[in-house]
N, C-alpha and C positions, 0 to 999 in steps of 0.2 A: 416344558420350557421354563427355565428359571426366571424369576421376576427380578427386575432391577431395584436396588435399594439406594436411594440418594441419601447422602450423609445429612443434608440440611434441606428442609423444605419450608415453604411459607407457613404450612400448618403447624410447624413446630416453633415458629417465632411469632411474636406479637407483630401484626402487620403494620402497626404504627412505629415500630422500631427501625432505625436505620441499620441496614446490613452492609457490611464491608465487602467489597469485591474489587475487580479490576476492569479497566476499560477494554473495549473490544477491538480497538484500532491499532495504532502504531506500536513500534518497539520500545517507546518510552515506558510503557507499562504503568500508567497512572492508576493510583488507587481511587476508587469511587465509593460513595455511600449511597444506598438506594432504599426507597420504601414505597409501598403501594399507597397512593392517596385515596381520598374519599370517592373519587370517580372511577377507581379501579386501575388508573394509569400509574406508571412508574415515575416517581420523582428521583432525580439524580443530582448529586453534588460531589465536589472533590473531597477526598479524604485528607484532612489536614495532618493526619499522623503518618501518612504513607511517605517514605523517604524519596520516592521518585518525583512526586509532584507537590507535596506539602500543601494540598488543597487546590492547586491550580488545575483547570481543565481547558481544553481547546473547544472550538465551536462544535466539533463532532462529538466530543465527550459530553458537553453540556446538553446536546440534543439526543442522547442515547434513549431517553424515555419516549421520544417521538417515533423511534424506529421499532419499538416493541409492539407488535400487532399480530392478530391472528389472520389478518388479510394476506392472501398470497402464500399461505403456508402449505407445505406438503404434509398431509394429515394421515394418510394410510399407505401401507406398502402396496405396490402394484407390480404385475408381471405383464409385459406386452400391453400396457394400457388398461388392464383389468385389475380392479381392487382385489386384494386378497388378505389373508391373515399373516401375522408375523411368522407363525410356524411354517406355513406353506412357502413364504418368501425366503426364509432362512434355509429351509431344506433345499429349495431350488438353487440358491446361490452355492451352497456347499456341494451339492451333487454335481452341478455344472462345472465348478472349479476342479473337483476331483476327476471328472470325466475328461476334461481338457488336459490335465496333468498326466493322466494315464495314457492318453493317446499321443500327446505332443511333447511331454516333458514339462518340468517345473518352470522353465524359462518362458513358457507360452502364456504365463499369467503375469499381470503387472498391476501395481497399485499406484495411483497418483493422488497425493494427499495435500495437506494445507497447513500453513502457519496459523490458521484459525482453529485447528485442533488443540485440545489441551494436552499437556505432557502425558497424562495417563492414557489418552486416546492414542497418541503417537507411539507410546511404548508398546502397547498391545498390537497395533498394526505392524510395527517393525518386527516384533517377536514372531507373529504369525508368518510373515513373508520370509524373513531371513532364517528364522529358527526352525520352521516346521514345513512350510511349502518348499523351502530349500533354495530359493532364488533371492537375489538382491535387487530384483526389478521393482523397487519401491522408490519413488522420488516425490518431490514436493514442490509446490509453487514457490517455496523459499529459494529454489534454484534460480528463480528469476530475479531475486533481489540481493542475495548476499553470498552466493556460492563462491564468488571470486575472493571475498574477504576471508572465507573459511580456508580456501586453498593457500592464500597468502600467509595466514597465521600459521598453518601447519608447516609451510616451508621455512618460515623464519623462526618460529618459537617451538616447533615440534608438536604443538597441540593447538586446537582451535580455541584460543582464549582471547577475550578482550581484556587488556591489562587494567584499565582504569575504571573510575566511577564518575557519576554525574557531578560530584563535588569538585572534580578536577577542572571543570569548566569555570567554576566560581573562584578558584584560587590561582589559575594560570595568569601569566602576564601577557601571553599571546595565544590567541585561538585561531587556528587556520581551518576553515571550512571548505572542504574539497568535494565538489559534486553534490552538495547538500543545500537544499533550500529549507533550512532549519525552521524559518518563520512559518512556513506552510505545512511542511511534512512532519515536523516534530515541534509543534508550537510551544509546548511547556518548557522544553530545554532552551528554546530561543528566549523565552521570558527570563529564565534563570541566568542565561548569558547576558542578556540586555541589562538586567539588574546589576550584575557583577561589573559590567562595563561602566555603568553610571556611578557605582560605588567606588571602584578601584582604578578606573581608567584603563581597563584591559584593552589591548590592541586586538583588532579583529581583521583578518584577511579572508575574503571570499573568493574562491577560485571556481568559476562557473561561466560557461559561454553566455548565459543570459544574465541580465541585471534583474535579479529577483527581489522580492520583498526583504529577504535577509540582508541585502546590501544597505538597508536603512541604517544599520549599526556598523557598517564596514568602514575601517580606516583606509582600506585598499581593496578594490575589486579588480580581479584579473580575468578578463573575458577571453580565455584562451581558445584556440581552435579545437573543436571536438577531436578527441583521440590523441592529444599532445601532452597528456599528463606526465608520461615518462620522460619526455624531453625536459619538462620543467623541473622535475624532482631529481633526475640524473644531473641536471645542471646545478641544482642545489647541493648535491653530494660533492660534485667537483669543486664548487665554490667553498664549501666547508673545508675541504682539503687544502685548497689554495690559501685560505686565510688562517690555517693552523687551528681550526676549530674542532678537529676530530678529538674525541676523548680517548687518548691512546692507552691509558691504563685500563679503562673499561673494555676497549677493543681487545687488548692482549689477554685479559682474564676471562672474558665472557662471550667472545664471538669467534667466528671463523669465516673466511671467504671474502674479506675486504678487498684484497688485491684484484680479484676478478671483477667485483662490482665496480671498483674505481676505474679499471681499464675500460669497461663499457661506458662509464659516465664521462670519460675524458672527451668523448665526441662532442660534449656540450660544455667544454671548459671555458667558453667565453659567453658573455651575455648576448653577443650578436648571434651566435649559433642557436641559443635558446630562443631568441626573438624570431629567428627565421622559421623555426619549427612551430612555435606557439602562436605567432601573430601578435604577441604582446609588445608593449612599448619597452624600450631599453631601460628607461628610468623606473618603470613599475617593477620590472624584474629585479633590478638592483635594490629597490626599496624592500621587496619581499625577502630577498636573501639577507639583507642587512638586519631586518627584524628577526629573522630566524636565528642569525648568529648572536644577536644581542640578548635574546630572552631565553634563558635556560628553562624557565617554566613555560613550556609550549605544549599545547594540546592540538594535535591534528585530527580533526574529526572528518571521516569520509563516509560517503554513502553511495547511492545508486549511480551518480555521475561517474564514479570510479569503477564500480563493480560491473555495470551493465555495458560491457565492452568486449570486443574480441581480444583485447589485451588486458582484461580486467584483473587477472591474477598478478600479472607483471606491474600493472598500475599500483596495486596494493603494496607489492613488495618494494616499489620505488619509494613509496612513502615510508614504509617500515625501515628501509635501509638508512634513511636520514636520521630517524630517531635512534636506531641502534648505534649508529656512528657517533652520536653525541651522548649516548648513555641515557637518553630520555625515554625510558620504558618503565611504566608502572610506578613512577615516582609522583608525589603529590603535585598536581598541576603540570605534569610533564610526562606526556605519554601519547602514543597513537590511539585512536578510538574509532572503531567501526560501529556505526549506528544502524540498526536493522529496521526493516520496514513493517513487520507484522508483530502482533501481540505475543506470539509464541514461536517465532522463528528460532530463537535461541533454545527454547525447550526442545524443539524438533532436532536441532543440531546435537543436543546433549544425548538424546536416547538413540540416535542413529537413523533419523528419518530421511537422510540423503542416501542415494544409491551407492555412493562410493565410500561410505563408512559402515562399520559393523554395529556397534552399540556402546554407549557410555564412554566415548572417546577411545574405544578399542578399535583396531583397524584391520582391514583386509590385508593379506600379504604377510602377516605376522603369525607364525604357527602358534606361538605362546598365547597370543590374544584369542585366536580361534579356539584353542583348547579351553581357555578360561570360560568363554561364552558357552561352548557346547556343554561343559560340565555344569555351569550355573543353570542353564535352561533344561538340562537333562534331555538332550536331543542328539540324535545321530544324523540329523538331516540338515545341519547348518550349511548355509550358502558358503561356498569356498572362494568366490571371487566377486569383484564389484559388479553391480547391476548397471542397467542402462539409465543414463541421465535423461531428463525430460524430453529434449528434442530427439535424442536417439531412440527413446522409448516409442514415440509416435512414428518414427521412421520404421521401427520394427513392426508396429501394427500395420502400417501401410504395405510392408513387404510380406505380411502373413506369418511372421515368426511369432508374434504375440496374438493370441486368440481371444483373450479375456482381459478387460480393463475395469478396475474398480476405482472410481473417482470419489473422493470424499471432501466435502466442504470447500470446493473450488470450482472454477469455471474456465477450463482450458480452451474451450471454443472461442473465448474472448481474450483471455490473458496471454496465450502463447503467440509468438510471432508467426507471420504467414497464416493467420487464423482461418482464412477461407479453406486453406489446405487442411488444417486441423479438423474442420467440420467434415470434410470429405472422408478423412481417415476414420473419424468416429462413426460415420454412417456405414463404413465398410467393415468395422470391427464386428466379429460374430457375436460377442457378448459384452455389453456395456452395462455396468452396475453403477448407479449413482446414489450416494448417501448425502442428503442435503436437508436443510430446514425450509427451503423455499420451493414453491411448486412450478416456477417458470424460470428457466435460464436457457441460454443457447446450448449448453451441454446437456441439460435434461431432455432436450428435443430428441437426442439420440440414444436415450437410455432404454434398454430392454427391461431392466429391473430398477424400480425407484424405491428407496428406503428412507422413511421420514426420520430425520435426526433432530436432536434438540438444538436450539439456537442459543445465542448469548442471552443471559438472564435465566436460562433454564438449566444450563450446564453446571457441573460441580467438578472442580479439579484444580490444577495448578498451571501457571504460566511463568516463563522466565524472560525478563526484559533484557535490554541491551547492556546493562551493567551487571548482569548475572544475578539479578534480584528475583528470587522465587516468591511468587505471591499467589494467594488463593483466589480462584474465581468461584463464587458461591451462587447457589441457586436462589433466585429472587422471586420467580413466578412459576406457576404450574405450566406444564407443557401442553399445548393444544393437540387434539387428536391423539394419535398413537405414537408420537415421536419418542425416540429412545436415545440415550447417550451413545456416542460413536464407539466407545470402548466396549459397551455391552453388545452392540450389533456385531462387531468384529469377533468378540469372544464367543458369541453364540454360533457364528459361522465356524470358528475354529473347533468348537466342540463337535459340531456335526460333520466336520471333515475328518474326525477321528482323534482329535488331540484334546480330549475332555479335561484331563488332569492339568494340563498346562494353562488352560484358560478358564478355570473355575474360580472366578473372582466374585466375592459377595458384593464388594463396593469398590469405588475408585480409590479409597484410602488403602486398600490392600494392594492395589497396583503400585501406588506410590511407595509403599513399604518395600515391595520387591525391587523397584527401580533404585531406591536408596541402597539396598543391599548390593545391587549390581555395581554401583560406583565404587564399592570397597574391594571388589575382587582384584587380586594382584596389585593392590594399591597401598601396601604398607612400606614403611621406611626400609630401604634396601632392595625393594622389588625392582626388577628391570622394567616392569610395566607400570611403574608409579606415574600417576597423572594428577594434574591440578583439579580436575573434576572429581570431587570427593565429598560425599554427604555422610560420612561415617558417624558424625555426632548425632545423626537422626535415627540411627539404628535403634529399634525398640520404640519408635514413635507410635503412640496409641491412637485409636480412632478419635478420641477426644482431643488429643494433641493436634491431630491433622485438622480437625474441625476449627480449631482456634489458632492455627498456624499463622504467625505474623510474617510480614515480608522479611526475607532473610537472603543474604547474598552468599553464593558459594565461592570458594570451598567452605564447607561446614564440617570442621574436624575438631578434635578435642583441644588441640592447641590453636584455636581459631585465629585467623589473620584479622585482627581487629580493624585494620584500615580498609579491608576489602579489596586491596589492590594486589595484582600479581606481578611476579618477576622483579620485585623491588630490589632483591639481592643479586640480580643477574643469574637467577636459578631457573633455567629453561627446561623444557620437557624433551629435549633431544637426548640421544644416547649419551653424549658427553657433557650434557648440561649447558651447552653454549648455544647462543643465538646464531642463526645463519644469515649472512649477507647473501642476497640473490642477485646475480648479474642479470640485468634486464635491458632489453634493446627497444628503442623507440621504433614503432612501425605505424604506417598509415592505416586507417580503417580499411577493412576488407573491401567494401563497396566504394569504388572511385566516383568522383564527380564526372559527369559526361555532359556534352551539349544538350542532350535530351533531358537529363535529370541533373539540373545545375544548382539546386538548392539542397541544403542539409536540413533534415527533419530531426529534431530532438523531441523526446516525449517524457512525460512524467505526471506527477500528481498536481491537483489544484487544491486550494485551501480547504474547501468544505465537503469534498467528495472522497470516497474510499473505493478502491479497486473497481469492480464492475457495477457498483451502485445498487446491488441487491439489498443493502441495508440503508445507506445514506439516501438513496433515491426515494425512500418513504417519507422523509422529513421535509415539510414545507420550508422550514427555516434554513435547512442546508441547501435547498434548491433555489434560493432567492438571489444568490450572488452571481454565479456563472450559470446561466440557464440553458445554454446550448454549447455543443462542442465547437470550440474556437480553435483557430490556428493563428499564432502570433507571427507577424511578418513585418519586416522593417519598412518604413515609409519609402525608402529608395526602391526596394524591390516591388513594393505595391504600385508605385507610380510606373515603374518600368513595365509591369504586366497589366496595367490598366485595372487594378484592383482597388476598390473603395472600402472604407470602414463599414463593417456589417454586411458586406456582400458575401453570398455563398461562393465558394471556390471548389474546384476539383483538384484533389491532391493525388498524384499518381506516382507509383514506383514500378519497378520491373516485376513485382509480384501482385499488385492490386491497386485499386483506387477507391477513394472515399470522398465524401462531401463534408466540408467544414464551413464555419462562418468566420470570415477574416477579421482579425483584430490588428489594426495597424499601430505599431508601437516601437519605440526605441529600446525596449527591453531586450530585443534581439538585434544583433548587428547584421549588416547587409550580407546576403548569402545564406543566412540561417533562419530557421523557423522553429516553432514549438507548438505541440498539440498535446492535450491531456489524454490519459489512458482510459477514462471511465465509461464513455458512451459505447453502446452496442445495439444490436438489433431489437432488444427488448424496450429501448427507450428512444431510439432515433433511427431514421432511415439511412443516416450516414454517421460520420464521426468515430468510426471504429478504427482507431489508429493502428492496431496490430494487423489489420488487413493489408497495410502497405509496408510493413516492416518485414524484411526477409529473415529467415532463421539461421543467421550466422552466429556462431558461438565461440567462446573462449576455448582453446584446445585443452586447457588444463582443468578449468572449473566446469565447463559445459554451460556457463551462463550466457544467455543470448545478448546480442548487441541491440540496445533500444535507443541509442543516443546519436547515431550518425547515419541516417538513411538518406541517400540521394533521391530527391523527388522533383517533380515538376508541379507548379501551382498555377492554375488558370482560372479566370473568373467565369462564373455561370450567369447567364442572362435569365432572370426571372421577371415576370410581369405583375403577378398578383400574389396575395397572401390571405391567410385566414386564421382565425383563432376559435377554439372550441373549449368550453368548460363543461365538465361532466362530473357527476357524483361518483362514478366508478370508471375504471379503465375500460377502454374499448377492446373488443375481441379483434383478432387479426382480420376477420371477415368484415367487421364494422369499419375498421380503419381503412380497409381496402376500398370502401365505397366512396371515399373522398378523392380517390385517384390523384393524390398529391405527388408532386415530383420531389418533395422533401417534407419530412415531418419530424417533430421532436416533442417528447413528453416531459412535463414538469409536474411534480407533486405540489399542490397548493392547499391552503386551509379549506377543508370541506370536500376535497376531490382532486381533480386533475385538470391541467391545462395543456391542450395540444396546439402547436403552432404549425402552420402549413405554408408552403410556397408552391406556386404553379408557374410553369413556363408560359402558359396561355393566360389571357385576361379572364378573370373570374367575374362575369357580368351579373351573376345572381347567386343566391344561396344554392349550392349543388342539390339537384332534385333528390339524389339518393340520401342526402342528409334528412330531407323532409320525410323520407320513408323510415329512416332510423328513428326520428322523433315521433312519428305517428305510431310506431310499434309499441311505444310506451303508453298508449291510450291517454295522452296528455294534451292539454290545451296549448295552442301556439299563438304567439304575438309576433307580427312582422313589423319591421321598420326599415326605412331607406333614408339614411343620413347622407349628407353631402359627400362624405368620404367613405362610404361603404354601405353594405346591405347586411341587415342583422335580423336574427330571429331568436326568440326565447320560447322554450317549452317548459311547462310547469304542471305540477300535480299537487293537490292539497296545499295550495299556496306556498309551494316550495319549488324553486327552479331546478329542473333536472338537467337540461342542456341550455347552452346559449352559444350561438355561432355568429361570427362576423366575417364577411368577405370584403376585401378592399384592395385598391391598387398598392403595389409594394412600396412605391415612393411615398405613400402616406402612412407607412407603418408606425412611425414615431408619434403620429397624431391620434392613434387609436386609444379608446378608453380602456381602463383596467378591467377587463372582462371578468377577472377572477373574483372581484367584489361581489358578484351575483350569487356566489355559493357561500359567502361568509355569513349570511343571515337568512331569516325567513323571507317570504315574498314581500317585497317592498316596491310598491308601484312607482314610487318616485325614482328609485334607483334604476328600475327597469326602463322607465320612460327616458331617463337620462342616457342610458346605454343605447336604446334604440334611436335616439335623436343625435347621438354623438357628443353629448355634453358631459358625460361621466368623466371624471378626472383620469388622466393618463397615469400609468404606473411609473413610479420613481424607483430606480434601481436600489437594491439593498446593498449597503457598503459593509455594515457590521452585522454579521450573522448572529453573534451571541446575543446582542441586545436589539436586533432587528431595527437598526437605524438606517434610514434611507438617505440617498443623496440629497433630496429636497430638504430634509431636516437639517443636514449638515450645512447646506448652503444658506438656509435661513439663519442658523446660528452665526455664520460668518458675515452675512449681509445685515441682518436686522439685530442680531444679538451682539454684534461688535466683537465676536471672537477673532483672534488673530494668530492662534497657534493650535497645534494638535491638542495640547493640554486644555486650552480654552474650550475647544469643541467637545472634548471628553467630559469636562465639567458640566457643560450645558446639556449634552445629549446622551451621555453615557457611552457613546461610540468609542470602541477601543479599550473599554474597561473590563471586557471579558477575558478572552485569551490573548488579545493584543495583536493578533496576526493582521489586522486591518489597518494598523497605524501608518504603515507606509503609504497605503492608498489614501488615507485621510490627509496625510502630509501633502500628497500631490494635489488634492482638492484645495487644501488651504493655500498652497502656492498659486494655483490657477485663479482662485477667486480673489485673493489679495492682489495679484498682479492686475486683474481686471479692475478692481476698485481703485488701484493707484493710477491706472491709465485713464479712468473716468474722471478722477480728481484733476489730473493734469489737463485733460481736455476741457473740463469745466472751468 
């Protein structure tokens, strides 16, 4: 077995030196600098030289060091739960895959991969599946976030290209954010836009059913009905035509298909017609259309609210149509801009990680493309047709067509819609292989073979962000256990399957060199297959050059495009070089509202969490703001259903039901609700939003609908509650001893906090908890306060557990039990906890600086602060990533209004 060689290891660097790398989270692709501190932990700061973020980081990026731990890591390969050697595991995987292919054909095997993979990993995985197994049954969790944008780009531009750069946000006169909560999902770009608005007066329009934190800087918020984007943008296209604002010269020279697109748009040639479909005010629609007409420098940035729809591709093209019609494509401050969700979603798109693309922007259905790829990879086994997209792939597993599934760096048992069905499908699959860095996830529960992979801070390779910037991700720490790079694991399996020469890579740098060469095939001037994706200037890149590779935006060719923008000359990637207008029709969401399911459920990310929390769930700082899975509901709907703030509710659709904690707010309008995507069975007994979302997909992109699920929401009657702090996570069996009707887990300093709710009155500390405590051979101290029953167990003057049981109505009066793990045994603190006099927890508002609500209110009341800036000056709240400033503003308004009322009353 060959050994893996990493280009850069900590042993080769002075550990006191800051090493440049990239963040592990969203598609902004922020540069970071990291070093190991004296305690052996990782310090992280923003890289001021990286063009994506210029030193800025969001709360998640700032807390990256908190998430680097050996706890909960997958350390050794295993087969059917038994630890084994790498040789044995790799031989088993290769033999099993070959046996299945021999018996059932190459389409009986599938890979489901991730935007968390590096480009080098993605390249090798795609090459093995499409080039040598001979099937295109490889898809990625990026299907869930940006596949509709990909399909829209291909239809309009002829190639999946994002034309603009982040700089365009700073030089535009109008920025339209569609289905994008930029403040929480891409905070660094939000800060760049906010600074530009303050400096230049940039107009900002936010188009989103919810009033999100991004609306803090909006001149206009359009809370349109979910699924009505096409009506709004077809109306805009018709309005542009009506007012003579179409760029006729550009249209004549650089486009085709306008007449059909305009014919479809004429259905919405009046503002009244648009208002009827979108639910928007006539005056607001008129204002938006006027702003778009008046500002040539317009950037329309769109994200999941556009893509995650059964009309996602048409949504994207309705936006692109308006930009093409006005010639606003790829120009400085004037372009459409799709912003992706994962750190390497773009890199995966480049190398062919989606089932419906071949590789390096070469496509299925084109004989010349297939010939180029076959010749380049030196294979006669190349897949000849598109593979199965994510949902179709799992359907094929269910029907028995697919016999083996290899999952890499993702958690489909949580992230895919109708997730309980996905779990049943995984259980049924004859062979499930999972490569991951963590030891527990809902998907791993179904794995026959588990392969330990490297995690962020251990990997070495490249990623590409949403503005096509290729950056290095560098190894910062050694890998615990026997974890290996994903590219190495796949390459070793490929060798054992009989394809040794094709996968004999000494290092990840050699893979990148091969990928660079692939972007050049059939890509010279005059070639019919010429593409914008071209890295030809990097041919001959040495190992040393790769190691020191700076952030660089593609295309990277000898006559490099200095601006970094694409299509500036109207030079598109279609056969005739012209952009395509696409006629799109407004259609209602697939699932209709019914008397039984009369609310619409929207879903998405929250500020401090990421995906299924396998990383962010480890950080106490990131778990201090939103500590439970909430569902936002309008006060009107809450009153109508008898739901109170903070009450548990049952959310049901026609595919499943889950429990959430109600947050009553005007951020959603009547009839709509919102729940985050992050919680799952590993950290909560409820809150798994994908369990109630059906698997409806866009017919073109295959991207699932996550934004418009009809549901019912009903209150749950609970009587009592409990809290437990512990140094380590409970096992499933230990957790079961509490017999709780609801529980949720939160990482805190020094350990974990569990919150429980019970339908019955909890009159005493559960006897089975006493058994759990006694099993630690530890001392116990009991206490009965007026509002609860409490117990602490400790060993060697260090608390191990502390438990409190109390009536639910007195939950807000409970002490901050987490303080007991923050220090060594302190009899005064323990006595205060047992007696109920320990201070209650104040919610954290600013995760970056860990500033609580109490601290902010003290600044406003005692410190005479009167504005967000005053609060920031006194407390530092909002001076990190700035994503909390809208919430701080609401607190300022509330406290100042209260102070004013008190002065008037006095």
